[in-house]
N, C-alpha and C positions, 0 to 999 in steps of 0.2 A: 698311637698317641691317646693317652687317657683324657677323659673330658671332665672339667670341673663343674659341669652344669647339671649335676644330678637333681637339683631342686626344681628344674624346669622339666615338664613333661616332654619326653622326646617326640619329634615329628617322625613317624614311621609310615612305610608304604601302606596304602589303603586304610589310613587312619587319620582322623582330623581331631585336633584338640579343640573341640567347639563346646561351649557351654551356653545354655540359654539362661543368661543372668537376670532376665526379667521374669523368670519363673514359670513361663508357659511354653508349650510346644507349639509355636505358631510361626507364621511367616510375615512379619510386619513389613509394609511396603513404603514407609517414609521415615525420614530422619529430621530431627529438629535442626534449625540453622546452627545452633552451637555445636551439635555433633558433626555437621558437615564441615564447619570451619576448623574444628579441632583436629580433624583428620588431615589437615593440610599444613601441618607444622613445617615439614621439610620443604613443601612447595613454596611456602612463605620464605623460608631461609634462602633457597637457591634463586629466588626471583625478587628479593626485597630491593635490590639495586635498581629495579626498573622505576621504582618511584622514589628512591632514596636520594634526595639532593639536599645539601646543606640549607638552601633557602627556599626550596619548593618541593616539599614532600607531597606525595600524592595519594589519592584514594580511588578504589575501583567503584565506579558509580554506574548503576543500570541505565540503559537506554531503552525505553519502552517500545521504540520503533525498530530495535535491532531484530533481525529476522534470521531464519535458517538461510536464506539466500544470501544475506549479508555475510554470514559465516563462511559460506562456501566461496563467495567472491573474494574474501579476505585471504583465504588459503591459496586460491588461484593467483591473486596478485602477488602474494608473498613468494610464490614460485619463481617469479621473474627477477626478484631482488636478492633473495637469501639462498645460498648454496647449502647451508647446513640447518638441521632442524632437530628439535628435542621431542621426545615422547615420554608421557607420564602415564603409567598404568595404575588404574584405581580399582580397588576391591571394596565390596561393602563392609561396613563395620560388622564384626561377627556378632554383636549382641543386638543388632537391629534387623539385619537382612539375611544372615546365614544361619540363624538358629533353627534347628530342626530336631525332630524326635530321633533318639537313638534307634537305628534299625533293629527289628526283631531278629532273634537268633535264626541263622540260616537264610535271612533275606538281606540282599544287598540293594539298598536304595540307589536311585540315580542321583539323589540329593539335590538340594537347592544350590549348592556350589557348583556341582557339574553342570547344571542347567545354565547358570550364570556364565560359566566359561564358554559354553557353546555360543551364546550371544555375543560375549566379548570378542571371540574370534571373527564373528560375523562384522562386528564394528571395525575391527582392525582391517578387514578387506574393503569395507566401504571407505574408510580413511585413506587407505593406500591408493585407491582408485584416483584420488585427487592430487596425489604426489608423484611427480615424474621420477623415473628411476635414476636420472642424473642428479637428483637432490639427495645428498647423503644425510643419514641420521647419525649425528655425532654425540648424542646424550640420550640415555634411557633411564628413567627413574621409576622404580617399583615402590609404591606407597606401602605403609605399615600393614601388617597382618597377613600379607600375601604369602610369605614363607610359612606362616603359622596355619594358614587356611588350607593350602594346596598340598597334594601329595608330590613326591619328586617327579613322577611321570607328568603331572599336570603343569608343574613349573617348566619341565622341559618342553612340553607341547606349546605353551605360550611363547617361550623364546624362539622355538623353531618357527612358529608362525610369523613372528616379527621379522625374522631373518628372511623368510621367504617373501613376505609382502613388501619389505622396505629395503633400501640400499644402506645396510648398517656399516659403519666404519669398523675396522678391525680393533681388537682390544688395545693394541699399543697406541692408537690414536684416539679412540673414542673414550667417553666417560660414561660408565655403566653403574648406576647407584642403586643399592637395595636398602630399604629401611628394615631394621629388625628391633622391634619393641620387645620381643621375647626371643632370646638366643636359643637356637636349637641345641638340645642336649646331646645329639648325635653328631659326631664329627663328620660322618658321611654327608650330612646335609650341608655343612660348611664347605666341604669339598665340592659338592654339587653346585653351590652357589658360585664358586670360583670357576668351575668348569663351564658353567653357562656363559661366562664372559663378564660377570660383575667384577669390577676392580675397585670400587669405593663402598664403604660401609657407613651407614648412619645408624647410630645407637640411640634409643631413648633412655633417659635417666630416671623416669618414673617419679619425678618430683613435682608433678602437676598438682597434687593434693597436699603438698607440703610435708609429705612423709620423708623419713630419713632415706638417704641414698646408701645402698650397700657398696661402698667404694672398693672393698676387697674383692667382691664378686665382679664389679665393673672393670677393675684392673685386669682380672684374669681374662674377661672378654676381649679387651683391647689386645692383651698379649697373644691370645690364640689367633685373632684375626691378623696380626702382624706376622705371625709365624707362617700363615698362608700366603703371605706376600701381596695382600691388598695394598693398593697405592695409598689410600688414606683410610683412617678409621676416625669417624667424627661423632661428637656427642652433642646433645641438646641440653641446654640449661634454661629452665623457665623462671621468669621473675614476674609472676602475677602478683596481685595485691597481697601483702605479706605483713606479719606483725613485727618481725624483727629482721632488720638489715644485717645485723650481726650474724644470725643463723644462716642467711643466704650467703654471706661472705665465706662462712665456714664450708658450705657446700661448694662454692666455687674453688676454694683452696684444694678441696678433695679432688675435684675434677682436673685441676691443674696438675696434681701429683700424679694421676694415673697416666699422664703424658699422651693424650690423644693428639691427632694431627690438627684437628679443627675444633673449636668450641663455639657453638652458636648461642648467643645470649638473646633470648626472645622475651620481649615484654608482651604478655598475652593480651592485655588490653589493647595495645597498639595493633597486634596482629588481627584480632577481631575487628578493630576499627578499619584497618586497610582492607581486609577481605569482604567486610560487609558494606563498606562505604559510609559508615556512620562515625562521625568524628568523636574521639574520646575527650572526656572531661579532663583536661590537663592540670587543673587545679588540685585534683586528688592524686596525682602521680608522685611517686617517690623519686628522688634524685640520685638514688644509689647506683643507677645504671652507669653513670659517668665514672664512678669509683671502680666499678667492675671493669670497664674499658681500660682505665689506667693500670689496674693490677694486671690484666692480661698482657698489655703492651710491656710492662715491666718484667713479665714472665716470657718475654721473647715471642709472643704471638703478634703476627702482623694484622692490622686492622684492614680488612678488604672491603667491608661495607659495614653499616652500623649494627649488624647482628653477627657478622662472620669474622672470626678471628683465627688465623691459621699460622702454624710454624712452617708449613710447606710453602716455599716462595713460588713453586710452579702452580699452585692452586689458583683457579680463577675466581673472580668475585661472585660469579653465579652463571646462570644459563645465558649465553650471549646472543643466542639466535631466537627464533620463534619456538613456541612450545604448544604442542597439541595433546591434550588430555583424552584418554580413552577409558571408557568404563562409567559406571554409575556415579553421578555427581562429580565427574572429572572437570578440571578447569583447563581451559586453553588460554595462552597469551601470545597474541600475534600482533607485532608492532605495538601500538598503543591500545589495542582492543583486548578485552577479556570475554570469554565465552564459557558458560556452564552447561554441562549436560544435565538432563533430568535427574532428580534424585529420588523418584518413585519408581519401584522396580516394575510395576505393571506398565508404566508409561515407557520406560526404557525398552522393555521388550516389544512393545507394540510398534514403536518407531522403527526398530530394527526389522521386525517382520514386514513393515512396509518399505523396506529398503531405504530408509531415511537415517541420517545422522541423529542421534538422541539429543538434539539441541533443546535447551530450555529457555535461556535468556542470555542476553550479552550487554556490553557496555564499553566504557572507556575509562583510562586512568586520566583523572583531572587533578590539577593542583589543589592542595589542601587550603592554601591561602590565596 
């Protein structure tokens, strides 16, 4: 099968499409809050129903008394009441934590990415020690950039480690989701993703900066993934502060026309508010979101929650059980508690060296009103 993705640099074995966009060959060890939260778009999508109530929307609010012991106790207690569990794997943003100099000719560096993977596998082991084997993993979510950052061998290694460490449901019953902000140019990578067990695709639409969306290209992406028999192909539509509701409406019409299974309509101000616990100034919000909802429903999309609209009636409204995040800056959501891993690389490594979960802080979902 020919590939329509010539404009995207292919992911090849032993090659990473990494660019140091900040212009220096360095290894930064921290991210701004905006960067951390902007990397959780799909996490927000799949968990928004946890706080989404018509009369009692919620916010994630930090509790300064929340400790590592609280985190492990919550996991232990949840083992008694929940049979299923979701895992979310987080990779560093490529322009903040995985930038590195191009190896000199004839020299194969171990690279920052390889080092990170080694610690990630150790964290997988630490987490699995808290989860009994009779508790099944019914949902796995790989956040954006993973397929872009890793070689095929590394992707296989991580999925093998997850299978070995946890009791994963088989593909026919489990939900295994991978985000693709940049679609592989090589069809072999798409086949690998399918072969690793992923059965749902989440595509970014790159409209965060209000740039035009290449709908022809996006339509080809959706078509290719459906040919590989993924259960659903989903797209993200961002509605941050904008100058023209009409232009946003045109973009939504374009997304409807390419026929994805699900469209997530994300108000970025709301998302940042929910994930940061800081209430948004509603007086500055546009009311076009309601019109978008009505248009999607008119186009035979079912409203599953206030951000998720799907044509597939078998699709759930989101992750129904507990979620444990693994990796730098990952978020866990267990019952009404949330927990964040550290988002500084040196701290992440040091905690794992000490055989500790890389806990940073935690809190609870509280009513907004």
